[in-house]
C-alpha positions as CSV (number, residue, x, y, z in Angstrom):
1,M,267.4,136.6,319.0
2,L,265.2,137.2,315.9
3,S,265.2,141.2,316.7
4,E,269.1,141.4,316.7
5,C,269.4,138.8,313.7
6,R,267.1,141.1,311.8
7,D,269.5,144.3,313.4
8,A,272.8,143.0,312.3
9,I,271.6,142.0,309.0
10,Q,270.7,145.3,308.0
11,V,273.8,147.1,309.3
12,V,275.6,144.7,306.8
13,R,273.3,145.3,303.7
14,E,274.3,148.9,304.4
15,E,278.0,147.9,304.2
16,L,277.1,145.9,301.1
17,K,275.6,148.9,299.1
18,P,278.2,150.6,298.1
19,D,280.2,147.2,296.9
20,Q,278.7,147.1,293.1
21,K,281.1,144.8,291.7
22,Q,280.2,142.4,294.6
23,R,276.5,142.4,294.7
24,D,276.8,141.7,290.8
25,Y,279.3,139.4,291.4
26,T,277.0,136.6,289.1
27,L,276.5,138.7,285.8
28,D,280.2,139.4,285.9
29,G,281.2,135.7,285.6
30,E,282.6,136.3,288.9
31,S,280.9,133.4,290.4
32,G,283.4,131.8,293.0
33,K,284.7,134.8,294.5
34,V,282.3,136.3,297.5
35,S,283.2,138.5,299.6
36,N,283.7,138.4,303.2
37,L,280.6,140.9,303.8
38,Q,278.6,138.8,301.7
39,Y,279.6,135.8,303.8
40,L,278.5,137.3,307.1
41,H,275.5,138.6,305.5
42,S,274.9,134.7,304.2
43,Y,275.8,133.3,307.8
44,L,273.7,136.0,309.8
45,T,270.5,135.2,307.2
46,Y,271.2,131.6,308.1
47,I,270.9,132.1,311.9
48,K,267.7,133.7,311.8
49,L,266.1,131.4,309.1
50,S,266.8,128.5,311.6
51,T,266.0,130.2,314.6
52,A,262.5,130.7,312.9
53,I,262.2,127.4,311.9
54,K,263.3,125.8,315.5
55,R,260.4,128.4,316.7
56,N,257.7,127.1,313.9
57,E,258.9,123.7,315.1
58,N,258.3,124.1,318.8
59,M,255.0,126.0,318.4
60,A,254.0,123.0,316.0
61,K,254.6,120.8,318.4
62,G,252.8,122.3,321.1
63,L,249.6,122.3,318.8
64,Q,250.1,118.6,317.8
65,K,249.7,118.0,321.9
66,A,246.9,120.5,322.2
67,L,245.3,118.7,319.0
68,L,246.1,115.4,320.9
69,Q,244.6,116.2,324.4
70,Q,241.5,118.7,323.2
71,Q,238.3,117.7,324.9
72,P,235.4,117.8,322.3
73,D,232.5,119.3,324.8
74,D,235.1,122.2,325.8
75,D,234.1,125.6,324.3
76,S,236.1,128.0,326.7
77,K,238.3,128.6,324.0
78,R,239.3,128.4,320.9
79,S,240.4,124.9,320.4
80,P,243.6,124.2,317.9
81,R,242.7,122.9,314.2
82,P,245.1,121.0,311.7
83,Q,244.6,124.3,309.5
84,D,246.5,125.9,312.1
85,L,249.6,123.5,311.7
86,I,249.3,123.2,308.4
87,R,250.3,127.4,308.1
88,L,253.1,126.6,310.2
89,Y,254.9,123.8,308.2
90,D,254.0,126.4,305.3
91,I,256.4,129.1,306.8
92,I,258.7,126.2,307.7
93,L,259.0,125.1,304.1
94,Q,259.0,129.1,302.9
95,N,261.8,129.2,305.1
96,L,264.2,126.4,303.8
97,V,263.6,127.7,300.0
98,E,265.4,131.1,301.0
99,L,268.1,129.1,302.8
100,L,268.4,127.7,299.2
101,Q,268.8,131.2,297.9
102,L,271.5,131.7,299.9
103,P,274.5,133.8,298.1
104,G,277.6,131.7,298.4
105,L,276.4,128.8,299.2
106,E,275.3,127.5,295.8
107,E,278.2,125.1,295.0
108,D,277.6,123.3,298.6
109,R,276.4,120.0,297.4
110,A,275.9,118.7,301.0
111,F,274.2,121.6,302.5
112,Q,271.6,121.3,299.2
113,K,270.9,117.7,300.2
114,E,270.5,118.6,303.5
115,I,267.9,120.8,302.8
116,G,266.0,118.9,300.4
117,L,265.9,116.0,302.9
118,K,264.4,118.3,305.5
119,T,262.3,120.0,302.8
120,L,260.8,116.1,302.3
121,V,260.4,115.5,306.3
122,Y,258.4,119.3,306.6
123,K,256.9,118.2,303.7
124,A,255.5,115.2,305.1
125,Y,254.5,116.4,308.1
126,R,252.5,118.9,306.3
127,C,250.7,116.6,303.7
128,F,249.6,114.7,307.2
129,F,247.6,117.3,308.5
130,I,246.3,118.2,305.4
131,A,244.8,115.0,305.3
132,Q,243.7,115.5,309.1
133,S,241.8,118.3,308.1
134,Y,239.9,116.3,305.3
135,V,239.4,113.8,307.6
136,L,237.5,116.0,309.8
137,V,235.2,117.0,307.2
138,K,234.5,113.5,305.8
139,K,236.6,113.3,302.8
140,W,237.8,109.7,302.6
141,S,239.2,109.4,299.4
142,E,241.2,112.6,299.4
143,A,242.3,111.9,303.1
144,L,243.6,108.5,301.8
145,V,245.5,109.7,298.5
146,L,247.1,112.6,300.9
147,Y,248.0,109.9,303.4
148,D,249.7,107.9,300.4
149,R,251.6,110.8,299.8
150,V,253.0,111.0,303.2
151,L,254.3,107.7,303.3
152,K,255.9,108.3,299.6
153,Y,257.8,111.1,301.1
154,A,258.9,109.5,304.5
155,D,260.3,106.6,301.9
156,E,262.5,109.2,300.2
157,V,263.6,110.7,303.3
158,N,264.6,106.9,304.7
159,S,266.1,106.1,301.4
160,D,268.7,109.2,300.8
161,A,269.4,110.0,304.3
162,G,272.5,108.1,304.8
163,A,275.1,110.4,306.6
164,F,272.7,112.8,307.3
165,K,270.9,111.3,309.8
166,N,273.1,113.1,312.4
167,S,271.7,116.4,310.9
168,L,268.2,114.9,310.8
169,K,268.1,114.0,314.5
170,D,266.8,117.2,315.6
171,L,263.4,116.9,313.3
172,P,260.2,115.2,314.0
173,G,260.7,111.2,313.5
174,V,260.0,110.0,310.4
175,Q,259.2,106.8,311.8
176,E,256.3,107.6,314.0
177,L,255.0,109.5,311.3
178,I,254.5,106.0,309.4
179,T,253.3,104.5,311.9
180,Q,250.7,107.3,312.9
181,V,249.5,107.1,309.1
182,R,249.6,103.8,309.1
183,S,246.6,103.6,311.8
184,E,245.2,106.8,310.7
185,K,244.6,104.7,307.1
186,C,243.1,101.9,309.5
187,S,241.1,104.1,311.2
188,L,240.1,105.9,308.4
189,Q,239.3,102.5,305.9
190,A,236.7,101.7,308.6
191,A,235.1,105.2,309.1
192,A,234.5,105.0,305.3
193,I,232.8,101.8,305.6
194,L,230.7,102.8,308.5
195,D,229.7,105.7,307.0
196,A,228.2,104.1,303.8
197,N,226.5,101.7,305.6
198,D,224.9,104.3,307.6
199,S,223.5,106.1,304.8
200,H,222.5,102.9,303.3
201,Q,220.4,101.9,306.0
202,T,219.0,105.7,306.4
203,E,218.0,105.4,302.4
204,T,216.5,102.0,302.8
205,S,215.0,102.7,306.0
206,S,213.1,105.8,304.9
207,Q,211.8,106.4,301.7
208,V,213.2,109.0,299.0
209,K,211.5,112.3,299.9
210,D,209.5,113.5,297.0
211,N,207.5,116.6,296.4
212,K,204.2,116.0,298.0
213,P,203.7,118.1,300.6
214,L,202.8,116.7,303.9
215,V,199.1,116.9,304.1
216,E,199.2,114.4,301.5
217,R,201.7,111.7,302.9
218,F,200.4,111.1,306.7
219,E,200.3,107.9,305.9
220,T,203.8,107.6,304.5
221,F,206.8,107.4,307.2
222,C,209.9,109.7,305.8
223,L,212.6,111.2,307.2
224,D,212.2,115.0,306.1
225,P,214.6,117.3,307.6
226,S,213.0,120.3,306.4
227,L,209.8,120.0,308.2
228,V,211.4,121.9,311.2
229,T,212.8,124.2,308.9
230,K,211.2,128.2,307.6
231,Q,210.5,126.4,304.1
232,A,208.6,123.2,305.7
233,N,206.3,122.2,302.4
234,L,203.0,121.4,304.2
235,V,200.6,122.5,301.9
236,H,200.2,123.7,298.9
237,F,199.9,127.5,298.7
238,P,198.0,129.2,297.0
239,P,195.7,126.5,296.9
240,G,194.3,125.0,293.4
241,F,191.3,125.6,292.4
242,Q,188.5,123.2,292.2
243,P,184.7,122.9,290.5
244,I,181.8,123.9,292.9
245,P,178.2,124.1,292.0
246,C,176.9,127.5,290.0
247,K,174.1,129.1,291.1
248,P,171.4,129.0,288.5
249,L,170.1,131.7,286.4
250,F,166.9,132.5,285.1
251,F,166.4,134.2,281.8
252,D,162.6,135.5,280.8
253,L,162.2,134.2,277.8
254,A,158.4,134.6,277.7
255,L,158.1,138.0,278.1
256,N,157.8,138.5,274.2
257,H,154.9,136.7,274.1
258,V,152.6,137.6,276.9
259,A,149.5,139.8,275.6
260,F,148.6,142.4,278.0
261,P,144.9,143.5,278.7
262,P,143.5,146.3,276.9
263,L,143.8,149.8,278.8
264,E,141.6,151.9,277.0
265,D,138.6,152.4,279.2
266,K,141.3,153.4,281.9
267,L,143.0,155.7,279.4
268,E,139.5,158.0,278.8
269,Q,138.5,158.2,282.4
270,K,141.6,160.0,283.4
271,T,141.8,162.5,280.2
272,K,138.0,163.8,280.7
273,S,138.8,164.2,284.9
274,G,141.6,165.8,283.8
275,L,140.2,168.3,280.8
276,T,137.0,169.1,283.3
277,G,139.2,170.0,286.5
278,Y,141.2,172.4,283.9
279,I,138.1,174.1,282.9
280,K,137.0,174.8,286.4
281,G,140.2,176.2,287.2
282,I,140.0,178.7,284.5
283,F,136.9,180.3,285.3
284,G,137.3,179.9,289.0
285,F,134.9,176.9,290.0
286,R,136.5,175.0,292.9
287,S,135.0,172.6,294.7
């Protein structure tokens, strides 16, 4: 159906191109005069956007059911997340903005009011699932503020609905959302208190980790998750220098004060024997 709408809109758009006057009617001060082709184009665009909104709303309902029925230990397929619903509601809100911009409907106050109320409803649901995504990461204060914003949007819808209740009956229920938000707020406050108590007990039962390595605190119990990682602080490395006894050094300071015995007699005998042997060698006397 969406494909057929796009084809029809394209055909009408081709017919509108030659009509320069009707395309620029707002610039010529003829804001009240809209051609039949322009109304037809707006009507087909309204059908396309309304159908897209219904499709995305049905997809959102299916994701909500899957989100409530999912099993935490089921890894067989990708489980839905609140972020998926946020994206769908973003698309719906964008479609509503496009509905407000349709030519020929600017002066229709009832239509503008109806679209404004629908926008508030979908904003409330979008804000609710944003809060749910914050709850998953334990950001309690942000989630609580968003839940209050959901209640604000819901109260605005209830106060301004009035004559538009029939047109809003097909939308997601606002009263159900209010009940669910109040329940979620109580659960959130309880979870925040329990989380604060758990962190306080963990801090008091285990001493605060310091920078000492494990080898220096064997006698002290301390929860240190870093001990099972690759950056475990076990010992000081490289180890520090430590003083050790050095090898004694001996300096021969008495050498300059030692008197050597005379060696002249030994030097003379060596000289004589050397000269005799030299003369005998000259004259050919050999022993």
